[in-house]
Every structure is written in C-alpha cells, then in structure tokens.
C-alpha positions as CSV (number, residue, x, y, z in Angstrom):
1,M,-47.1,-14.5,7.4
2,P,-44.3,-16.2,9.3
3,K,-44.6,-20.0,9.9
4,V,-44.9,-21.1,13.5
5,A,-42.7,-24.0,14.5
6,P,-44.6,-27.2,15.7
7,E,-43.0,-26.9,19.1
8,N,-44.4,-23.4,19.5
9,D,-47.9,-24.7,18.7
10,A,-47.4,-27.5,21.3
11,I,-46.4,-25.1,24.0
12,R,-49.2,-22.7,23.3
13,L,-51.7,-25.6,23.5
14,K,-50.2,-26.8,26.7
15,F,-50.5,-23.3,28.1
16,V,-54.3,-23.5,27.3
17,D,-54.5,-27.0,28.9
18,A,-53.0,-25.7,32.1
19,L,-55.4,-22.8,32.3
20,D,-58.3,-25.1,31.5
21,A,-57.2,-27.3,34.4
22,W,-57.3,-24.3,36.7
23,V,-60.9,-23.6,35.6
24,K,-61.7,-27.1,36.9
25,V,-60.2,-26.2,40.3
26,E,-62.4,-23.1,40.6
27,H,-65.5,-25.1,39.7
28,A,-64.6,-27.9,42.1
29,L,-64.2,-25.4,44.9
30,W,-67.6,-23.9,44.2
31,K,-69.1,-27.4,44.4
32,V,-67.7,-27.8,47.9
33,F,-69.3,-24.5,48.8
34,Y,-72.6,-25.6,47.2
35,V,-72.7,-28.9,49.1
36,I,-72.1,-27.2,52.4
37,L,-74.9,-24.7,51.8
38,K,-77.5,-27.2,50.7
39,P,-80.5,-26.9,50.5
40,M,-79.7,-23.5,48.8
41,E,-80.3,-23.8,45.1
42,A,-77.3,-24.2,42.9
43,G,-77.9,-21.0,41.0
44,Q,-78.1,-19.0,44.1
45,S,-75.1,-20.7,45.6
46,Q,-73.1,-19.9,42.4
47,S,-74.1,-16.3,42.4
48,L,-73.1,-15.9,46.0
49,F,-69.8,-17.6,45.4
50,Q,-68.9,-15.5,42.4
51,A,-69.9,-12.3,44.3
52,V,-67.2,-13.1,46.9
53,G,-64.6,-12.0,44.4
54,S,-61.1,-13.4,44.2
55,F,-60.1,-17.1,44.5
56,Q,-58.5,-16.3,47.9
57,S,-61.7,-14.8,49.2
58,Q,-63.7,-17.8,47.8
59,R,-61.4,-20.1,49.7
60,D,-61.9,-18.1,52.9
61,A,-65.7,-18.2,52.3
62,V,-65.6,-22.0,52.0
63,M,-63.7,-22.2,55.3
64,V,-66.2,-19.9,57.0
65,V,-69.3,-21.9,56.0
66,A,-67.5,-25.2,56.6
67,G,-66.6,-24.1,60.2
68,G,-70.3,-23.5,60.9
69,A,-71.6,-26.7,59.3
70,I,-69.0,-29.4,59.8
71,S,-68.6,-30.9,63.3
72,D,-65.9,-33.4,62.3
73,V,-62.6,-31.8,63.4
74,D,-60.5,-34.2,61.2
75,L,-62.6,-33.4,58.1
76,L,-62.2,-29.7,58.7
77,G,-58.4,-30.2,59.1
78,E,-58.3,-32.1,55.8
79,L,-60.1,-29.3,54.1
80,E,-57.8,-26.7,55.6
81,T,-54.8,-28.7,54.4
82,L,-56.2,-28.8,50.9
83,Q,-56.8,-25.1,51.0
84,G,-53.2,-24.5,51.9
85,R,-52.2,-26.5,48.8
86,A,-54.6,-24.4,46.7
87,R,-53.0,-21.2,48.0
88,G,-49.6,-22.3,46.7
89,L,-51.0,-23.4,43.3
90,A,-53.0,-20.2,43.0
91,T,-49.6,-18.3,43.0
92,K,-48.4,-20.6,40.2
93,R,-51.6,-19.9,38.3
94,N,-51.1,-16.2,38.7
95,N,-47.6,-16.5,37.4
96,L,-49.0,-18.1,34.3
97,V,-51.8,-15.6,33.7
98,H,-50.5,-12.1,34.6
99,G,-48.0,-10.3,32.5
100,R,-46.8,-10.1,28.9
101,W,-45.8,-13.3,27.2
102,L,-43.1,-13.7,24.7
103,M,-41.7,-16.8,22.9
104,A,-38.0,-17.4,23.4
105,S,-35.4,-20.2,23.8
106,T,-33.2,-20.5,26.9
107,R,-30.9,-23.3,25.7
108,A,-29.6,-24.3,22.4
109,K,-31.5,-27.1,20.6
110,D,-34.3,-26.7,23.2
111,P,-38.0,-26.4,22.3
112,S,-39.3,-22.9,22.5
113,T,-39.8,-21.5,26.0
114,L,-42.4,-19.1,27.2
115,M,-40.8,-16.1,28.9
116,R,-43.1,-14.1,31.2
117,F,-42.8,-10.3,31.7
118,Y,-44.8,-8.1,33.9
119,R,-44.0,-5.2,31.5
120,P,-42.2,-4.9,28.2
121,A,-38.7,-5.1,29.6
122,N,-35.7,-7.4,29.7
123,I,-36.2,-10.3,32.1
124,T,-32.7,-9.6,33.5
125,Q,-34.4,-6.8,35.5
126,F,-35.9,-9.5,37.7
127,L,-32.6,-11.2,38.4
128,K,-30.8,-10.7,41.7
129,P,-27.0,-10.7,41.9
130,G,-25.7,-14.2,41.2
131,E,-29.1,-15.5,39.7
132,T,-29.2,-16.9,36.2
133,L,-32.0,-16.8,33.7
134,L,-32.8,-20.5,34.3
135,S,-33.1,-19.9,38.0
136,K,-36.5,-18.3,37.2
137,K,-37.8,-21.3,35.3
138,G,-41.3,-22.2,36.5
139,K,-41.9,-18.6,37.7
140,Y,-40.9,-16.2,35.0
141,I,-40.0,-18.8,32.4
142,F,-42.2,-21.8,31.5
143,D,-41.2,-24.5,29.1
144,F,-43.4,-27.3,27.9
145,Q,-42.5,-29.5,30.9
146,D,-43.3,-26.7,33.4
147,L,-46.7,-26.2,31.8
148,Q,-47.4,-29.9,31.8
149,N,-46.5,-30.0,35.5
150,C,-48.9,-27.1,36.2
151,E,-51.7,-28.9,34.3
152,R,-51.1,-32.1,36.3
153,E,-51.0,-30.3,39.7
154,F,-54.1,-28.3,38.9
155,K,-56.0,-31.4,37.8
156,T,-55.0,-33.2,41.0
157,L,-56.2,-30.3,43.1
158,A,-59.6,-30.3,41.4
159,T,-59.9,-34.1,41.9
160,D,-59.0,-33.7,45.6
161,Y,-61.7,-31.0,46.0
162,D,-64.2,-33.4,44.4
163,A,-63.1,-36.1,46.8
164,I,-63.5,-34.0,49.9
165,R,-66.9,-32.7,48.6
166,M,-68.1,-36.4,48.7
167,K,-66.8,-36.7,52.3
168,I,-68.5,-33.5,53.4
169,A,-71.8,-34.5,51.7
170,A,-71.7,-37.8,53.5
171,H,-71.0,-36.1,56.8
172,L,-73.9,-33.6,56.3
173,G,-76.2,-36.2,55.0
174,V,-76.9,-34.5,51.7
175,S,-76.4,-35.4,48.1
176,P,-73.0,-34.5,46.6
177,H,-74.5,-34.0,43.2
178,I,-75.3,-30.7,41.5
179,E,-79.1,-30.6,40.9
180,L,-78.7,-27.6,38.6
181,L,-77.7,-29.8,35.7
182,E,-80.9,-31.8,35.8
183,K,-83.3,-28.9,36.7
184,D,-82.0,-26.0,34.6
185,I,-80.4,-27.8,31.6
186,V,-81.7,-31.3,31.0
187,G,-85.3,-30.4,32.1
188,P,-85.8,-27.6,29.5
189,I,-84.2,-29.8,26.8
190,R,-86.7,-32.6,27.5
191,T,-89.6,-30.2,27.5
192,T,-88.5,-28.8,24.1
193,I,-88.3,-32.3,22.7
194,Q,-91.7,-33.3,24.1
195,R,-93.3,-30.1,22.7
196,S,-91.8,-30.5,19.2
197,D,-94.1,-31.4,16.4
198,P,-93.7,-35.0,15.1
199,P,-91.7,-35.2,11.9
200,Q,-93.8,-34.9,8.8
201,E,-93.9,-37.8,6.4
202,G,-92.8,-37.2,2.9
203,P,-95.2,-37.2,-0.1
C-alpha cells in the first residue's frame, strides 16, 4: 500500500475541518429560524426547516418568517446583509463538495494541492484563453491555505448567525436558547440515572 505524504494527510484533514465548519453554519441558521418561530417546539421547527430543502431555500424561509415577525427595520437589514454573505460562501462550499477530487501539485516544492473536477477530465477544459491553472485557485484548485480560509470564513458566518439570533430573541422577547437539549436529551439521561438500581456491594 503506498505511503501518504504528511502534507497530504494535513490537507485532507483541513478539507474535513472546512466542511465541519459549514455544518455549524447550517445549524446556526436553523437556530435563527427556531427563535423566530417560538413557541414552536425545537423538534417541530427542525423538521419544518429541513423539509424546506436546499440551503438557499432555507435562507429564503428565514427571511419570510423574519419579515412577518420582526418590526425593527435595521435588524431586518442586518439579517439580509448576513444572508447575502451566506449566499456567496454557499457557492464556495459547493465548490468544495461537488465534483471529483484528485491530489496534485501545482508548483514545485509546494505542499500537495487538491484539484477539483466535475467529471474525470483534465482541468484545462475549464480554462478560458489566456487563463492559467493557478487562476482557478480557490475555485477548482484548493491548497491548504485555501481550505484554511474557507474554514475561517465559515466559522465566522456561523458566529455571526449566533450573534443575530441573540438580537432577534431580545427583540421578540423570547429566550435565545434551544430547549430541545434540556427536554429531549438531558431529561431522559437524568431519568435513566434516577431509575438505575444502586450499585451492589461486594461480598
């Protein structure tokens, strides 16, 4: 079995880190949706949110419910601006996720670079006259630094969604917290512990 160079391992792990950061974005957007629809239960809110479909449709759904619940024009504007940022970063996320990935190197003595293909073909098919391979860096080609930048941008977006959720909750006079964790997870664990038989003493 061929050995994998340490830099290859690093870039693969960074790829996973970037995608994990995007998961946080999707969850943070749902929490905004949940807070706006309170007192709907978290489980119902999550089912409704997931049924909407794509991330774009979920962003649209958030804006629809926000438009009906939030009277603060400035707060709505702030949310709309954030959604615009999310739209751009969603394209970057799609560039990471969709397609066939190969490991390659674009420059001598450089760490390995991820090259992205929509189909098994040479990436030069995607180059316009006068464009170079490196001109597609960050779109079709992602090196370690590109992936690190994606991870940072996705984490920042998730944090900003959390921040605006707090503002929306304060505006609506509801709790910004997710009661699902206490009711559906912590509660049953406590019940199980309480119902457990006490430990038997040894002979």
